C-alpha positions as a Markdown table, in Angstrom:
| # | Residue | x | y | z |
|---|---|---|---|---|
| 1 | Met | -3.3 | 46.0 | -91.3 |
| 2 | Leu | -1.8 | 48.2 | -88.4 |
| 3 | Lys | -1.1 | 51.8 | -89.2 |
| 4 | Asp | 2.2 | 53.2 | -87.8 |
| 5 | Leu | 2.1 | 56.3 | -85.8 |
| 6 | Gly | 4.3 | 59.5 | -86.1 |
| 7 | Lys | 5.9 | 60.9 | -83.1 |
| 8 | Phe | 3.3 | 63.7 | -82.9 |
| 9 | Glu | 0.4 | 61.3 | -84.0 |
| 10 | Asp | 1.2 | 59.4 | -81.0 |
| 11 | Val | 1.4 | 62.5 | -78.8 |
| 12 | Ile | -2.3 | 63.5 | -80.1 |
| 13 | Met | -3.4 | 59.9 | -79.8 |
| 14 | Asn | -2.4 | 59.7 | -76.2 |
| 15 | Ala | -4.1 | 63.3 | -75.6 |
| 16 | Val | -7.2 | 61.8 | -76.8 |
| 17 | Phe | -7.1 | 58.8 | -75.1 |
| 18 | His | -6.4 | 60.2 | -71.6 |
| 19 | Leu | -8.9 | 62.9 | -72.0 |
| 20 | Arg | -11.7 | 60.6 | -72.7 |
| 21 | Ser | -15.1 | 62.5 | -72.7 |
| 22 | Glu | -13.3 | 65.8 | -72.7 |
| 23 | Ala | -11.3 | 65.2 | -76.0 |
| 24 | Tyr | -11.9 | 68.4 | -77.9 |
| 25 | Gly | -9.4 | 70.8 | -79.4 |
| 26 | Ile | -8.3 | 73.2 | -77.0 |
| 27 | Ala | -8.2 | 70.3 | -74.4 |
| 28 | Ile | -6.1 | 68.0 | -76.8 |
| 29 | Arg | -3.8 | 71.0 | -77.7 |
| 30 | Asp | -3.3 | 71.7 | -73.8 |
| 31 | His | -2.6 | 68.0 | -72.8 |
| 32 | Ala | -0.3 | 67.5 | -76.0 |
| 33 | Glu | 1.7 | 70.3 | -74.8 |
| 34 | Lys | 2.2 | 68.7 | -71.3 |
| 35 | Leu | 3.0 | 65.4 | -73.0 |
| 36 | Asn | 5.3 | 67.1 | -75.7 |
| 37 | Gly | 6.8 | 69.6 | -73.0 |
| 38 | Lys | 6.7 | 72.4 | -75.5 |
| 39 | Pro | 4.3 | 74.6 | -77.1 |
| 40 | Val | 1.9 | 73.0 | -79.8 |
| 41 | Ala | 0.2 | 75.1 | -82.6 |
| 42 | Pro | -3.6 | 74.6 | -82.9 |
| 43 | Gly | -3.2 | 74.3 | -86.6 |
| 44 | Ala | -1.0 | 71.2 | -86.3 |
| 45 | Val | -3.3 | 69.5 | -83.6 |
| 46 | Tyr | -6.2 | 70.0 | -86.1 |
| 47 | Thr | -4.2 | 68.8 | -89.1 |
| 48 | Thr | -3.1 | 65.8 | -87.1 |
| 49 | Leu | -6.7 | 64.9 | -85.9 |
| 50 | Ser | -7.9 | 65.2 | -89.5 |
| 51 | Arg | -5.1 | 62.7 | -90.7 |
| 52 | Leu | -5.8 | 60.2 | -87.7 |
| 53 | Glu | -9.5 | 60.4 | -88.4 |
| 54 | Lys | -8.7 | 59.6 | -92.2 |
| 55 | Lys | -6.8 | 56.7 | -90.9 |
| 56 | Lys | -9.6 | 55.6 | -88.9 |
| 57 | Leu | -7.8 | 55.6 | -85.7 |
| 58 | Ile | -10.1 | 58.3 | -84.3 |
| 59 | Glu | -13.6 | 59.2 | -84.7 |
| 60 | Ser | -15.2 | 62.6 | -84.0 |
| 61 | Phe | -18.6 | 63.8 | -83.2 |
| 62 | Thr | -20.3 | 67.0 | -82.6 |
| 63 | Gly | -21.5 | 67.8 | -79.2 |
| 64 | Pro | -24.5 | 69.9 | -78.4 |
| 65 | Pro | -24.6 | 73.6 | -78.5 |
| 66 | Thr | -23.5 | 75.3 | -75.1 |
| 67 | Arg | -24.5 | 78.9 | -73.9 |
| 68 | Lys | -20.9 | 79.3 | -72.8 |
| 69 | Arg | -19.9 | 79.3 | -76.6 |
| 70 | Gly | -22.6 | 81.2 | -77.9 |
| 71 | Gly | -24.6 | 78.4 | -79.1 |
| 72 | Arg | -21.7 | 76.9 | -81.0 |
| 73 | Arg | -20.9 | 73.1 | -80.8 |
| 74 | Lys | -17.7 | 71.5 | -79.7 |
| 75 | Arg | -16.0 | 68.5 | -82.0 |
| 76 | Phe | -15.1 | 65.8 | -79.5 |
| 77 | Tyr | -12.7 | 62.8 | -80.6 |
| 78 | Thr | -12.4 | 59.1 | -79.3 |
| 79 | Val | -9.8 | 56.5 | -80.0 |
| 80 | Thr | -11.3 | 53.6 | -82.2 |
| 81 | Thr | -10.3 | 49.9 | -81.7 |
| 82 | Ala | -7.8 | 50.3 | -84.4 |
| 83 | Gly | -6.5 | 53.3 | -82.8 |
| 84 | Leu | -6.0 | 51.3 | -79.7 |
| 85 | Glu | -4.3 | 48.5 | -81.5 |
| 86 | Ala | -2.1 | 51.2 | -83.0 |
| 87 | Met | -1.1 | 52.8 | -79.9 |
| 88 | Phe | -0.3 | 49.3 | -78.1 |
| 89 | Ala | 1.9 | 48.4 | -81.3 |
| 90 | Glu | 3.7 | 51.8 | -80.8 |
| 91 | Thr | 4.3 | 51.1 | -77.2 |
| 92 | Gln | 5.6 | 47.6 | -78.0 |
| 93 | Arg | 7.9 | 49.1 | -80.5 |
| 94 | Val | 9.5 | 51.7 | -78.1 |
| 95 | Lys | 10.0 | 48.9 | -75.6 |
| 96 | Arg | 11.8 | 46.9 | -78.3 |
| 97 | Leu | 14.1 | 49.9 | -79.0 |
| 98 | Phe | 14.8 | 50.7 | -75.3 |
| 99 | Pro | 14.6 | 47.2 | -73.4 |
| 100 | Gly | 15.0 | 47.8 | -69.7 |
| 101 | Leu | 14.2 | 51.4 | -70.0 |
| 102 | Val | 10.6 | 51.3 | -70.7 |
| 103 | Ser | 8.5 | 49.0 | -68.4 |
């Protein structure tokens, strides 16, 4: 069964998708701000990432420790196959809502 995406979930999913191997918390927030056109609270990003992971639309993994981060690790995110299907379905929904406006 396909999962519906909320507006902000769609923004976060698109950020994760476009960032690819660089999709981690702060980078996702920065990209989401560009997509959204307004500031995004870090807490909103992490809450949404958690919700998307529970829906199995994204997966996360911990990267290696880095010297720059004082030995701490970053959590990276990737879009799952189900997530790609949800993104495609959302795109199709928007196209149906706004025919001729979205190509």
